[in-house]
C-alpha positions in Angstrom: 87.2 155.0 111.1 88.3 155.2 107.4 90.7 158.1 108.4 92.2 155.9 111.1 92.7 153.0 108.8 94.2 155.3 106.2 96.7 156.7 108.7 97.6 153.2 109.9 98.2 152.0 106.3 100.3 155.1 105.6 102.4 154.5 108.8 102.8 150.8 107.9 103.8 151.7 104.3 106.4 154.3 105.6 107.8 151.7 108.0 108.2 149.1 105.2 110.0 151.7 103.0 112.2 152.7 105.9 113.2 149.0 106.7 113.8 148.4 103.0 116.0 151.5 102.7 118.0 150.4 105.8 118.5 146.9 104.5 119.7 148.3 101.1 122.2 150.6 102.8 123.5 147.8 105.0 123.9 145.5 102.0 125.8 148.2 100.1 128.1 148.7 103.0 128.7 144.9 103.4 129.3 144.6 99.6 131.8 147.5 99.6 133.8 146.0 102.5 133.9 142.6 100.9 135.0 144.1 97.6 137.9 145.8 99.3 138.9 142.5 100.8 138.6 140.7 97.5 140.7 143.3 95.7 143.4 143.2 98.3 143.4 139.3 98.3 144.1 139.1 94.6 146.4 142.1 94.5 144.2 144.3 92.4 143.2 147.9 93.1 139.5 148.7 93.0 138.2 148.7 89.4 134.9 150.4 89.1 133.6 152.2 86.1 136.2 150.9 83.6 135.8 149.8 80.0 135.6 146.2 79.1 138.9 146.5 77.1 140.7 147.9 80.1 139.2 145.3 82.3 140.3 142.4 80.1 143.8 143.9 79.7 144.2 144.1 83.5 142.8 140.5 83.9 145.0 138.9 81.3 148.3 140.2 82.7 147.8 139.6 86.4 150.3 137.2 87.9 149.1 134.6 90.4 150.0 135.4 94.0 150.0 131.8 95.3 149.9 128.2 94.1 146.6 126.3 93.9 147.8 124.0 96.7 148.1 127.0 99.1 144.5 128.0 98.5 142.5 126.6 101.4 139.7 129.1 102.3 137.5 128.6 105.4 133.8 129.3 105.8 132.9 133.0 105.6 136.2 134.0 104.0 136.3 136.4 101.1 138.0 134.3 98.4 138.0 136.3 95.1 136.1 138.2 92.5 133.4 137.3 90.0 133.4 139.6 87.0 130.5 139.8 84.6 131.7 141.8 81.5 128.2 142.0 79.9 126.9 143.7 83.0 130.1 145.6 83.9 129.9 144.1 87.3 132.6 143.1 89.8 131.3 141.1 92.8 133.1 139.6 95.8 132.9 135.8 96.2 132.4 134.5 99.8 133.1 130.9 100.9 129.7 129.5 102.0 126.1 130.3 101.0 124.3 131.1 104.3 122.3 134.3 104.5 125.1 136.2 106.1 127.5 135.4 103.3 124.9 136.1 100.5 124.4 139.5 102.1 128.0 140.3 101.5 128.3 139.0 97.9 128.2 135.9 95.8 128.4 132.6 97.7 130.5 129.6 96.8 129.0 126.2 97.7 131.6 124.6 99.8 130.7 121.1 98.7 131.9 122.0 95.1 135.4 122.7 93.9 137.3 125.7 92.6 138.6 126.7 89.1 141.2 124.3 87.6 139.9 121.4 89.7 138.0 119.9 86.7 134.6 119.5 88.3 131.6 121.6 89.2 132.1 125.1 90.7 128.8 126.4 92.1 128.1 130.0 92.9 124.9 131.5 94.2 123.5 135.0 94.7 120.3 136.9 95.4 118.3 138.1 92.4 117.4 141.4 94.1 121.0 142.3 95.1 124.2 141.0 93.4 122.3 139.2 90.6 119.6 141.8 90.0 120.4 142.1 86.2 120.8 138.4 85.5 117.8 138.5 83.1 120.1 140.4 80.6 122.6 137.5 80.3 122.4 135.2 77.3 124.2 132.2 75.8 127.7 133.3 74.8 128.1 135.9 77.6 131.0 135.3 80.0 132.0 135.1 83.6 135.6 135.7 84.9 136.6 134.2 88.2 139.7 135.8 89.9 141.3 134.0 92.8 144.7 134.5 94.4 146.1 131.5 92.4 144.7 132.4 89.0 142.1 134.0 86.7 139.6 131.8 84.8 137.1 132.7 82.1 133.9 130.8 81.4 131.3 131.1 78.6 127.6 130.5 79.2 126.5 127.5 77.1 123.1 126.7 78.5 120.5 127.7 81.1 117.8 125.9 83.1 114.9 126.7 85.4 114.3 124.3 88.3 112.2 124.1 91.4 113.7 125.8 94.4 114.0 122.5 96.3 115.7 120.7 93.4 119.1 119.7 94.8 120.1 117.6 91.8 121.8 120.8 90.5 124.6 120.1 92.9 126.3 117.0 91.4 129.5 115.7 90.0 129.6 116.6 86.3 132.9 114.9 85.2 134.3 118.1 83.7 134.9 121.7 84.8 131.7 123.7 84.8 130.9 127.0 86.4 127.3 126.8 87.6 125.7 130.0 88.7 122.3 130.0 90.5 119.8 132.6 91.6 116.1 132.8 92.5 113.5 132.9 89.7 111.3 134.6 88.4 113.4 137.7 88.7 110.6 140.0 89.5 108.7 137.7 91.8 107.6 139.3 95.1 108.5 137.3 98.1 110.2 133.9 98.3 110.7 132.8 94.6 109.4 129.2 93.8 112.2 128.4 91.3 115.9 128.8 90.6 117.5 130.1 87.4 120.7 128.1 86.5 123.5 129.1 84.1 126.1 126.6 82.9 129.4 128.1 81.8 132.4 126.2 80.5 136.1 127.2 80.5 137.3 129.5 77.6 141.0 129.9 78.5 143.3 130.2 81.4 144.3 133.8 81.4 147.6 133.7 83.2 149.7 132.9 80.2 
């Protein structure tokens, strides 16, 4: 009987590992496709494995492709890139935050605005995929949001931890704030009970 139980547990374990591996492969494929779309959208070639100095030079000299008034994304559209210099990460931003979109990259809450609109911009991503290294970020680190109409840099000024059902995070703030959210604790197994929130404020508009 013990041998049978042992075999069953081994088979179950192998099945879980196989499913996990398949999900990881699918996520990487979706992420790669969305990255290609994002780079094409903002007129930038793929930029993996480059130094921070080279990255910043490329960012600061990029010319906007359209006016803000022309930027009207629809649900599920790839809309731009989120760069995290501290982590040397470039991530596609998708309009909407349902599971399908979060499987492709970083989701933008459609009820919030976009850079230069002088209100809250809310992005969200999974802690075990696009935001798996978020525990390394600290006050003073920066995000760069690249859209077809411009490039915007934000510096992290504060963080917070809230209950997963706390919807007060999504609110008018009276000023431009990039709010980035992910599940917490970072190493929690299963559905995490909390959300980790980073509040980042504009540093400079990089198109000049």
